[in-house]
C-alpha positions in Angstrom: 58.5 46.4 0.2 55.9 44.7 -1.9 53.8 41.7 -1.1 54.4 38.5 -3.1 51.7 35.9 -3.2 52.1 32.2 -3.8 49.0 30.9 -5.7 47.5 27.7 -6.6 44.8 27.0 -9.3 41.7 25.3 -8.0 38.9 24.0 -10.3 35.7 23.4 -8.3 32.0 23.0 -8.8 30.6 26.0 -6.9 27.2 25.2 -5.4 24.5 27.7 -6.5 21.6 26.0 -4.8 19.4 22.9 -4.8 15.8 22.0 -4.6 13.6 18.8 -4.3 10.6 18.3 -6.5 8.1 15.5 -6.8 6.3 14.4 -10.0 3.4 12.0 -10.6 3.9 10.3 -13.9 1.0 8.5 -15.5 0.7 6.8 -18.9 -0.5 3.9 -21.0 1.7 1.2 -22.6 0.1 -0.1 -25.8 0.9 -3.5 -27.2 2.6 -3.3 -30.7 1.1 -5.2 -33.6 2.0 -8.8 -33.5 1.8 -9.2 -29.8 -1.1 -11.2 -28.4 -3.7 -9.8 -26.0 -3.1 -9.6 -22.3 -4.5 -12.1 -19.9 -2.6 -11.0 -16.8 0.1 -8.4 -16.1 3.1 -9.9 -14.3 5.3 -6.9 -13.6 6.0 -3.3 -14.7 9.4 -1.6 -14.1 10.6 1.8 -15.1 13.7 4.0 -15.2 14.2 7.6 -15.9 16.1 8.0 -19.2 18.7 10.6 -18.1 19.8 11.1 -21.8 16.3 12.3 -22.7 16.3 15.1 -20.2 15.8 18.6 -21.6 16.7 21.3 -19.1 15.8 25.0 -19.3 16.8 27.7 -16.8 14.8 30.9 -16.5 14.8 33.4 -13.7 15.9 30.9 -11.0 13.5 28.2 -12.2 14.7 24.9 -13.7 12.2 23.3 -16.1 12.9 19.6 -16.7 11.3 17.5 -19.4 12.1 13.8 -20.0 10.8 10.3 -20.5 10.4 7.1 -18.4 11.5 3.9 -20.0 8.9 1.3 -19.0 9.3 -2.5 -19.3 6.3 -4.7 -18.7 5.8 -8.5 -18.7 2.5 -10.2 -19.1 0.8 -13.5 -19.6 -0.8 -13.7 -23.1 -4.3 -14.7 -23.7 -3.2 -17.8 -25.6 -2.1 -21.2 -24.3 0.9 -21.8 -26.5 3.1 -18.8 -25.4 2.1 -17.5 -22.0 4.7 -14.8 -21.3 5.5 -11.7 -23.4 7.4 -8.5 -22.8 6.6 -5.1 -24.0 8.4 -1.7 -23.8 7.1 1.8 -23.8 7.9 5.4 -22.9 6.0 7.9 -20.8 6.7 11.6 -20.9 6.9 13.8 -17.8 7.8 17.4 -16.9 8.4 19.3 -13.6 10.1 22.4 -12.4 12.3 23.3 -9.4 13.2 26.6 -7.8 16.9 27.5 -7.3 17.4 31.3 -6.8 20.5 32.5 -8.7 20.4 29.8 -11.4 21.4 31.1 -14.8 21.5 29.7 -18.3 25.2 28.9 -18.5 25.2 26.8 -15.3 25.3 23.0 -14.9 22.2 21.2 -13.6 22.4 17.8 -11.9 19.2 15.9 -11.8 19.0 12.8 -9.5 15.7 10.9 -9.8 14.3 8.3 -7.4 11.2 6.3 -8.2 9.4 6.1 -4.8 6.2 4.4 -5.8 4.8 2.5 -8.8 1.4 1.0 -9.6 0.0 -0.7 -12.7 -3.4 -1.9 -13.7 -5.1 -3.8 -16.6 -8.7 -3.6 -17.8 -9.9 -6.9 -19.4 -12.2 -4.8 -21.6 -9.0 -3.2 -23.1 -6.7 -6.2 -23.5 -4.0 -4.3 -25.4 -3.3 -1.6 -22.8 -1.4 -1.4 -19.5 -2.0 1.6 -17.3 1.0 2.6 -15.1 1.6 5.4 -12.6 4.8 6.4 -10.8 5.7 8.9 -8.1 9.3 10.2 -8.7 11.4 12.3 -6.3 13.9 14.6 -8.1 16.8 16.3 -6.4 18.0 19.2 -8.6 21.4 20.7 -7.9 22.7 23.7 -9.8 26.5 24.0 -10.1 28.9 26.5 -11.7 32.4 25.3 -12.4 34.9 27.9 -11.6 38.7 28.0 -11.9 40.3 30.4 -9.5 43.8 31.2 -8.3 43.9 31.3 -4.6 46.7 32.6 -2.4 48.3 30.0 -0.2 51.3 31.9 1.0 52.6 35.5 1.2 55.9 37.3 1.8 56.4 41.0 2.3 57.0 43.5 5.1 58.4 42.2 8.3 55.1 43.0 10.1 52.9 41.4 7.4 49.9 39.8 9.1 48.5 36.7 7.3 45.2 34.9 8.2 44.8 31.4 6.8 42.0 28.8 6.8 42.4 25.1 6.0 40.0 23.8 3.4 39.6 20.4 1.8 38.3 20.6 -1.8 37.8 18.3 -4.7 40.0 19.7 -7.5 38.2 18.5 -10.6 40.6 17.2 -13.2 37.9 16.4 -15.7 34.7 14.7 -16.7 34.2 12.5 -19.7 31.9 9.8 -21.1 31.9 7.4 -24.0 29.9 4.7 -25.6 31.0 1.3 -26.6 29.4 -1.8 -28.2 29.6 -5.1 -26.3 29.0 -8.2 -28.5 28.9 -11.8 -27.8 27.1 -15.1 -28.0 25.3 -16.8 -25.1 25.0 -20.5 -25.3 22.1 -22.6 -23.9 23.2 -24.8 -21.1 23.0 -28.6 -21.8 20.2 -29.0 -19.3 18.0 -26.4 -21.1 15.9 -27.2 -24.2 16.3 -25.6 -27.6 15.2 -22.0 -28.4 12.0 -21.6 -30.3 11.6 -17.8 -29.8 13.2 -15.1 -27.7 10.8 -13.2 -25.4 13.2 -10.7 -23.7 16.9 -10.0 -23.3 18.0 -7.9 -20.3 21.5 -6.9 -19.2 23.4 -5.0 -16.5 27.0 -3.8 -16.7 29.6 -3.7 -14.0 33.3 -2.8 -13.9 36.0 -5.3 -13.1 39.1 -3.1 -13.4 39.9 0.6 -13.9 43.3 1.8 -15.0 44.8 5.2 -15.8 47.4 5.5 -18.6 48.6 8.8 -20.2 45.5 10.7 -19.5 43.2 7.8 -20.5 40.9 5.9 -18.2 40.6 2.4 -19.3 37.5 0.6 -18.1 37.2 -3.2 -18.2 33.9 -4.8 -17.3 31.3 -7.5 -17.8 27.9 -7.4 -19.2 25.6 -9.8 -17.3 22.9 -11.0 -19.7 19.6 -12.8 -19.0 17.5 -14.2 -21.8 13.9 -15.3 -21.4 12.8 -17.6 -24.2 10.1 -20.0 -25.4 11.5 -23.5 -25.6 11.1 -25.9 -28.5 9.6 -28.9 -26.7 8.2 -32.0 -28.5 4.5 -32.6 -28.0 5.1 -36.0 -26.3 7.2 -34.4 -23.5 6.1 -32.4 -20.5 5.4 -28.8 -21.7 7.3 -26.1 -19.9 7.6 -23.6 -22.8 9.3 -20.6 -21.0 12.9 -20.8 -19.9 15.6 -18.5 -18.7 19.4 -18.6 -19.4 22.3 -16.4 -18.3 25.7 -15.5 -19.6 28.4 -12.9 -19.5 30.1 -10.8 -22.2 33.3 -8.9 -21.4 33.9 -5.4 -22.7 36.7 -2.8 -22.6 36.4 0.9 -23.3 38.2 4.1 -22.4 37.7 7.9 -22.0 40.2 10.6 -22.3 40.8 13.1 -19.5 44.0 15.1 -19.9 46.0 15.4 -16.7 44.5 12.2 -15.1 47.0 10.2 -13.0 46.9 6.8 -11.3 47.0 8.4 -7.9 43.8 10.4 -8.4 40.3 9.4 -7.4 38.1 8.1 -10.2 34.3 7.7 -10.1 33.2 5.3 -12.8 29.6 4.6 -13.7 28.5 2.1 -16.4 25.0 1.6 -17.7 23.3 -0.3 -20.5 21.6 2.2 -22.8 20.3 -0.4 -25.2 20.4 -4.2 -25.5 19.0 -6.6 -28.1 19.4 -10.3 -28.8 18.6 -12.5 -31.7 18.4 -16.2 -32.1 21.5 -17.3 -33.9 20.6 -21.0 -33.9 18.6 -23.3 -31.6 21.3 -23.3 -29.0 22.8 -19.8 -29.3 21.7 -16.2 -28.7 23.7 -13.3 -30.2 23.7 -10.3 -28.0 24.6 -6.7 -28.8 24.5 -3.9 -26.2 25.3 -0.2 -26.2 27.2 0.6 -22.9 27.7 4.1 -21.7 30.7 4.8 -19.4 30.8 8.0 -17.3 34.0 9.0 -15.5 35.0 11.8 -13.2 38.6 12.3 -12.1 39.3 14.5 -9.1 42.1 15.2 -6.6 41.3 16.0 -3.0 43.4 19.0 -2.0 44.0 20.2 1.5 45.0 23.9 1.2 45.8 26.6 3.7 44.2 29.5 1.8 44.8 33.1 2.8 41.5 34.7 3.7 42.9 38.1 4.8 46.2 40.1 5.3 47.4 43.5 6.3 50.5 45.3 7.3 50.6 47.9 10.1 53.5 49.7 8.4 52.1 49.7 4.8 48.8 50.4 3.3 47.6 47.4 1.2 44.7 47.0 -1.1 43.5 43.4 -0.8 41.3 41.8 -3.5 39.1 38.8 -2.6 36.5 36.5 -4.1 33.8 34.6 -2.3 33.6 30.8 -2.9 30.6 28.7 -2.0 31.8 25.1 -2.3 31.3 21.7 -0.9 34.2 21.0 1.4 35.0 17.3 1.7 34.8 15.9 5.2 35.5 12.4 4.1 34.4 9.4 2.0 34.4 5.6 2.5 32.7 2.5 1.3 31.5 -0.8 2.8 30.1 -4.1 1.6 27.5 -6.3 3.3 25.9 -9.6 2.6 22.1 -9.8 3.1 20.8 -13.4 3.5 17.2 -14.2 4.1 14.7 -17.0 3.6 11.3 -15.8 2.2 8.0 -17.6 1.6 6.0 -17.9 -1.5 2.9 -15.8 -1.1 -0.3 -17.8 -0.3 -2.1 -17.1 -3.6 1.0 -18.3 -5.6 1.7 -22.0 -6.4 4.8 -23.9 -5.3 8.2 -23.4 -7.0 9.3 -25.9 -9.6 12.2 -23.8 -11.0 13.5 -20.3 -10.5 14.0 -18.4 -13.7 15.5 -15.1 -12.6 15.9 -12.9 -9.6 16.5 -9.2 -9.7 16.9 -6.8 -6.8 17.1 -3.1 -6.1 17.9 -1.3 -2.9 15.6 1.3 -1.5 16.8 3.9 1.0 14.4 4.2 4.0 16.6 6.3 6.3 20.1 7.7 6.1 21.7 9.7 8.9 25.1 10.7 10.4 25.8 9.7 14.0 29.2 9.9 15.8 31.3 10.0 12.6 29.3 7.1 11.1 26.9 7.2 8.1 24.1 4.7 8.9 21.8 3.6 6.1 18.6 1.7 6.7 17.0 0.3 3.6 15.0 -2.4 2.0 16.1 -4.9 -0.6 13.3 -5.2 -3.2 13.5 -8.7 -4.7 11.6 -9.7 -7.9 11.5 -13.3 -8.8 10.3 -15.0 -11.9 9.7 -18.7 -11.5 8.1 -21.9 -12.9 5.2 -23.1 -10.8 4.6 -26.7 -9.7 1.0 -27.2 -11.0 -0.9 -30.5 -10.4 -1.9 -32.4 -13.5 -5.4 -31.8 -14.6 -5.4 -28.1 -13.6 -5.0 -25.2 -16.0 -1.3 -24.9 -16.8 0.1 -21.4 -16.1 3.7 -22.2 -15.4 5.3 -18.7 -15.2 4.7 -16.7 -12.0 6.1 -13.5 -10.5 6.5 -12.7 -6.9 8.0 -9.8 -4.9 9.6 -9.6 -1.4 11.0 -6.9 0.8 14.0 -7.6 3.0 15.1 -4.9 5.4 18.8 -4.3 6.1 21.1 -1.9 7.8 24.7 -0.9 6.9 27.2 1.8 7.8 30.5 3.4 6.9 32.8 5.3 9.2 33.8 8.8 8.2 35.7 10.6 10.9 34.6 14.2 11.5 31.1 13.7 10.0 28.4 15.5 11.8 24.6 15.3 11.8 24.0 18.7 10.0 26.4 17.9 7.1 25.5 17.0 3.5 25.4 13.3 2.7 25.8 11.9 -0.8 25.9 8.1 -1.3 25.4 5.3 -3.7 23.8 2.0 -2.7 24.4 -0.7 -5.3 23.2 -4.3 -5.4 26.3 -5.9 -6.8 25.1 -9.5 -6.8 21.8 -11.4 -6.2 21.0 -15.1 -6.1 18.0 -17.2 -5.1 17.8 -20.9 -4.5 15.3 -23.3 -3.0 15.2 -26.9 -1.7 12.8 -29.1 -3.8 11.6 -30.6 -0.5 10.4 -27.2 0.6 8.9 -25.7 -2.6 7.4 -22.7 -0.7 10.6 -21.3 0.7 13.3 -19.5 -1.2 16.7 -18.4 0.1 17.9 -15.0 -1.1 21.5 -13.9 -0.9 22.6 -10.4 -2.0 25.8 -8.4 -1.9 25.2 -4.7 -1.3 27.8 -2.0 -1.6 27.5 1.4 0.1 29.7 4.3 -1.0 29.2 7.5 1.2 30.7 10.9 0.9 30.1 13.7 3.5 30.5 17.3 2.6 29.6 20.6 4.1 28.8 23.7 2.1 31.1 26.5 3.1 31.2 30.2 2.1 34.7 31.6 2.3 36.4 34.7 1.1 39.9 34.0 -0.3 42.6 36.5 -1.3 43.5 36.6 -4.9 45.6 39.8 -5.3 47.3 42.5 -3.2 47.9 45.9 -4.6 50.0 48.6 -3.0 48.4 52.0 -3.7 50.6 54.7 -5.0 51.3 57.2 -2.3 49.9 60.6 -3.0 52.1 63.6 -2.2 50.4 65.6 0.4 51.3 69.2 1.2 53.1 69.5 4.5 51.0 71.1 7.2 52.8 73.8 9.1 53.2 72.8 12.7 51.2 74.7 15.2 53.7 76.9 17.0 54.1 76.1 20.7 53.3 78.7 23.2 56.1 79.8 25.4 56.5 77.3 28.2 54.0 74.9 26.7 55.0 71.2 26.2 53.9 69.4 23.1 50.8 67.1 23.7 51.8 63.5 24.4 50.4 60.7 22.2 48.8 57.8 24.0 51.1 54.8 24.1 48.4 52.2 24.7 44.7 51.6 24.5 42.4 49.5 26.6 39.9 47.5 24.6 36.9 45.5 25.9 36.3 42.3 23.9 32.9 42.2 22.2 30.9 39.1 21.2 32.3 37.7 17.9 35.7 39.4 18.3 38.9 37.6 17.4 42.5 38.7 17.9 42.8 39.1 14.2 39.8 41.5 13.9 41.1 43.5 16.9 44.6 43.7 15.5 43.4 44.8 12.1 41.1 47.4 13.6 43.9 49.0 15.5 46.6 48.3 12.8 48.9 46.4 15.1 50.3 42.9 14.9 48.5 39.9 16.6 51.8 39.0 18.3 52.1 42.4 19.9 48.6 42.0 21.5 49.5 38.5 22.7 52.8 39.7 24.3 51.2 42.8 25.9 48.5 40.7 27.6 50.5 37.5 28.3 47.9 35.4 26.5 48.5 31.7 26.8 45.9 30.8 24.2 45.3 33.5 21.5 42.2 31.7 20.4 40.5 32.0 23.8 39.3 35.5 24.4 36.0 36.1 26.1 33.4 39.0 25.8 34.0 41.6 28.5 37.7 40.7 28.7 40.0 43.8 28.8 43.0 43.8 26.4 45.9 46.2 26.2 46.4 47.4 22.6 50.0 48.6 22.2 50.6 51.6 20.0 
């Protein structure tokens, strides 16, 4: 009787390996023509342009080349327009070692800027020097699609060994770009626009729907505009102002087979944004938004890792999988609220222009089925200073604060030695102050933590069973018995002493008997509890 396998197709990213690399990136941002000289640098921010990455794989080494997008703000060396913005790009390269990496494999690069520093030499008033320390996690993956056996029927004595695995069956990945356009109006309390200094924007999703293999993403572009105001000479001069607005957008990506019940990971980012003065009270904004979507379905499968039959000779074909098995995932949201002081060298607050924040991870660990993250909220605030009359007017100032926080999510079954992947996102940040206390500012931020715990497993799974064709062997003549001699008796049982690492399955397969027969012959209450040195009867 042949063996019939029930199979299921699984599409997974098989882990080849990973490595961490650190790169020190240094460069100079030059002022373009038309920008005034620098008097003082306010801030320098940078992000790794993931679209610029060029990845080469050679003999287990991954070479990565890319660019940092750098944004700087500075006070100009003129009185009429004190604040300017300038952009630049700095190239970098590094390599990581991942044995087994080959050209046709996928490489995932996850950067994290750990340290930044900038300087300005008054003798070179058109240059900003910047340096950054970036930590890169490089992970090499190979997407494989395999048929694994989940059930088998055959001879009555067919022995089947199964193992339960929890895998992310990847339905598909896709990305798209869309244009978000809209007008941002100047609030009534703000003065007219003379000139736009800088337009910045962040994108966030508000709703995700799945319809006929399409993932429809609705979101909002949060826009901030820093501008020079048109103020009559006979009024108090406060030339730099900040305004905010929102522009909704809708886009979609196609992933065949995607269903509403499946898990979606959606990331949106602003690739490029620009704004122009439409009139004295309106800014027209246009942004390129990139949407990246992954759809997967977590499957719990009882895969067959081995089988045999005591009565029939079977040839079993297997493949080895090295995959990230999902232990669990969860998310949590916390509110961080803190009152901070204006640093001593800085003047009092007259008006807060804008507040931005990022979350830095200081420590992440798994304890008792909980993912605990300790971090720091890095708050950057641009504000108008309260400067006494008669003193040099330098109204725009920049200050930074660090606010520690702790958050956690519960993931049952998570253990300390497992792999942790998480996203920490600052979803919202506001800052306010009481005019009666111009040296104190209250910061309120909403931080979202999404954590996923996996463990890399290596498992052999059965893919095919072949019954070898029986070869006709010539019959051996029986040895004639001597007169009065009885034929030799074949032993009816064997005594086996359990060795370290033994299981009933291994013992049964070695002696070509069923597991159940060993259990019955030894009256075993728990077949999973056998100890080294224990004697077992092996029925024949």
